[in-house]
C-alpha positions in Angstrom: -35.8 -25.7 -26.9 -35.7 -29.5 -26.7 -33.8 -31.0 -23.8 -31.3 -32.8 -25.9 -30.6 -29.7 -27.9 -30.2 -27.6 -24.8 -27.9 -30.1 -23.1 -25.6 -30.3 -26.1 -25.5 -26.6 -26.5 -24.9 -26.0 -22.8 -22.0 -28.5 -22.8 -20.4 -26.8 -25.9 -20.6 -23.5 -24.1 -19.2 -24.9 -20.9 -16.3 -26.8 -22.5 -15.8 -24.8 -25.7 -13.0 -26.6 -27.4 -14.2 -29.4 -29.7 -11.9 -31.9 -31.4 -12.9 -32.7 -35.0 -11.5 -36.1 -35.9 -11.6 -39.1 -38.3 -9.5 -42.2 -38.5 -10.2 -45.5 -40.3 -8.7 -47.5 -37.4 -11.3 -48.1 -34.7 -8.7 -48.8 -32.0 -6.9 -45.5 -32.8 -10.3 -43.7 -32.7 -11.0 -45.1 -29.2 -7.5 -44.2 -28.0 -7.9 -40.6 -29.3 -11.3 -40.2 -27.8 -10.1 -41.5 -24.4 -7.1 -39.2 -24.5 -9.2 -36.2 -25.2 -11.7 -37.1 -22.5 -8.8 -37.5 -20.0 -7.7 -33.9 -21.0 -11.1 -32.5 -20.1 -12.9 -32.7 -23.4 -16.6 -33.2 -23.0 -17.8 -32.5 -26.6 -16.2 -34.5 -29.5 -17.0 -34.3 -33.2 -16.3 -37.4 -35.3 -16.5 -36.8 -39.0 -18.2 -38.6 -41.9 -15.1 -38.6 -44.1 -14.3 -42.2 -44.9 -15.8 -45.6 -45.6 -15.4 -46.7 -42.0 -17.0 -43.6 -40.5 -20.4 -45.0 -39.5 -19.0 -48.2 -38.1 -16.3 -46.4 -36.2 -18.8 -43.9 -34.9 -20.8 -46.8 -33.5 -17.7 -48.1 -31.8 -17.1 -44.7 -30.2 -20.7 -44.3 -29.1 -20.5 -47.7 -27.4 -17.3 -46.6 -25.6 -18.8 -43.3 -24.6 -21.9 -44.9 -23.2 -19.9 -47.4 -21.2 -17.2 -45.1 -19.8 -17.9 -41.4 -20.6 -21.7 -40.8 -20.0 -21.2 -37.1 -19.7 -19.6 -36.8 -23.2 -21.5 -35.3 -26.0 -20.5 -37.2 -29.2 -21.6 -35.6 -32.4 -21.0 -36.2 -36.1 -19.7 -33.7 -38.6 -19.4 -33.4 -42.4 -23.1 -34.2 -42.8 -24.4 -33.0 -46.2 -27.7 -34.7 -46.6 -30.7 -35.9 -44.6 -30.1 -39.6 -45.2 -26.7 -39.5 -43.7 -28.0 -37.4 -40.8 -30.7 -40.1 -40.2 -28.1 -42.8 -40.2 -26.0 -41.1 -37.5 -29.0 -40.1 -35.4 -30.0 -43.8 -35.4 -26.4 -44.6 -34.2 -26.8 -42.2 -31.3 -25.3 -38.9 -32.4 -25.8 -36.1 -29.8 -25.5 -33.3 -32.4 -25.1 -32.9 -36.1 -22.5 -30.6 -37.7 -22.6 -29.7 -41.4 -20.0 -28.0 -43.7 -22.9 -26.4 -45.6 -26.3 -24.7 -45.0 -29.1 -27.1 -46.0 -32.6 -26.5 -44.8 -33.6 -30.2 -45.4 -30.9 -31.4 -43.0 -32.0 -28.8 -40.5 -35.6 -30.2 -40.6 -34.4 -33.7 -40.2 -32.2 -33.0 -37.2 -34.8 -30.7 -35.6 -37.5 -33.4 -36.0 -35.3 -35.6 -33.7 -34.9 -32.6 -31.3 -31.1 -32.6 -31.6 -28.7 -29.7 -32.0 -28.0 -28.8 -35.7 -24.8 -26.8 -36.4 -24.7 -25.6 -40.0 -21.5 -24.4 -41.8 -21.7 -20.9 -43.3 -19.3 -18.7 -45.2 -21.4 -15.6 -46.1 -23.9 -13.3 -44.4 -26.6 -14.7 -46.7 -25.9 -18.3 -45.6 -25.9 -17.2 -41.9 -29.2 -15.4 -42.4 -30.7 -18.6 -44.0 -29.3 -20.7 -41.1 -30.9 -18.4 -38.6 -34.3 -18.6 -40.4 -33.9 -22.4 -40.4 -33.6 -22.4 -36.6 -29.8 -22.5 -36.0 -28.6 -21.4 -32.7 -24.9 -22.0 -33.2 -23.3 -21.4 -36.6 -20.0 -23.0 -37.7 -17.8 -20.5 -39.6 -16.1 -22.6 -42.2 -13.4 -22.5 -43.4 -12.2 -20.4 -40.5 -8.8 -20.1 -42.1 -10.3 -18.3 -45.1 -12.8 -16.2 -43.2 -10.6 -15.1 -40.3 -11.5 -13.1 -37.2 -12.0 -9.9 -39.1 -15.0 -11.5 -41.0 -16.6 -12.4 -37.7 -16.0 -8.9 -36.3 -17.6 -7.4 -39.4 -20.8 -9.5 -39.4 -21.4 -10.3 -35.7 -23.5 -7.3 -35.0 -25.9 -8.3 -37.8 -26.8 -11.5 -35.9 -27.0 -10.6 -32.2 -29.0 -13.8 -31.4 -26.6 -16.2 -33.0 -23.6 -18.0 -31.5 -20.5 -18.7 -33.7 -17.9 -21.4 -33.8 -15.0 -21.4 -36.3 -13.6 -24.7 -37.6 -10.5 -24.9 -39.8 -7.8 -22.3 -39.1 -7.9 -22.5 -35.4 -4.5 -23.4 -34.0 -3.8 -25.1 -30.7 -1.9 -22.0 -29.4 -2.7 -19.4 -26.8 -2.6 -16.7 -29.5 -5.1 -18.3 -31.8 -7.5 -19.2 -29.0 -7.3 -15.6 -27.6 -7.8 -14.1 -31.1 -10.9 -16.0 -31.9 -12.6 -15.7 -28.5 -11.8 -12.0 -28.3 -13.5 -11.6 -31.6 -16.7 -13.1 -30.1 -16.8 -16.8 -30.8 -18.4 -19.1 -28.2 -16.5 -22.3 -29.1 -13.8 -23.5 -31.5 -13.4 -26.7 -33.5 -9.9 -28.0 -33.9 -8.9 -30.6 -36.5 -5.6 -31.8 -37.9 -3.5 -29.3 -36.0 -4.8 -30.6 -32.7 -3.7 -34.2 -33.5 -0.2 -33.5 -34.8 1.8 -35.8 -32.5 4.4 -34.5 -30.0 7.4 -36.5 -31.1 9.2 -35.7 -27.8 6.6 -37.3 -25.6 7.2 -41.0 -26.3 4.5 -43.6 -27.1 0.9 -43.3 -26.2 -1.4 -40.3 -26.3 -0.5 -38.4 -23.0 0.6 -35.5 -25.2 -2.9 -35.2 -26.6 -4.5 -35.2 -23.1 -2.1 -32.5 -22.1 -2.8 -30.4 -25.2 -6.5 -30.6 -24.7 -6.2 -29.6 -21.0 -4.1 -26.6 -22.0 -6.6 -25.6 -24.8 -9.5 -25.8 -22.4 -7.7 -23.6 -19.9 -7.0 -21.0 -22.6 -10.6 -21.1 -23.8 -12.0 -20.8 -20.3 -9.8 -17.8 -19.6 -10.9 -16.1 -22.8 -14.6 -16.9 -22.9 -15.7 -13.5 -21.8 -13.5 -11.8 -24.4 -16.1 -10.1 -26.5 
């Protein structure tokens, strides 16, 4: 396993709650990344979901290199090799896909980075395993649910799983997923719903991340 791949995977397993985020405003992106880091987050997934995505990713990468050197900053919603190459050139530490695509796998692995494909069926998971995946994103988690993971996990004893979509920032949701056998969780819009009682700033987000990490750490050995 390449060093970059190993380091990214090890960091995901060590701090297994991953914010999944996009915003068109670069200043808000920086504020959110900083708040998450303050809350203990060490793996952050930006997403390629808007016209400003690549430019804003570069802004975040510059911030991370200057202030958060131990942060693994990856990019999600990658559906083709050309887009993967663009973000790899911009310094992505790992690549997350909503789909299983062998060409993207080859591109990412050629650069010796961690590739995390999105899968929804046992066939896709098997294809991902053959393509060299170590960690598989179960997507959408809200549709698949923990019972799907429990049903198929024994078929893939050498794979690690991470749901994205359908994971709530609650003790119950974190416990449910980790008890079913996931090794990490990705949290999107529900993580970033502002706490209107906390005043201005992003202290609420730091506190929420800190709490999520505590729940995840307490449940990591659940399966």
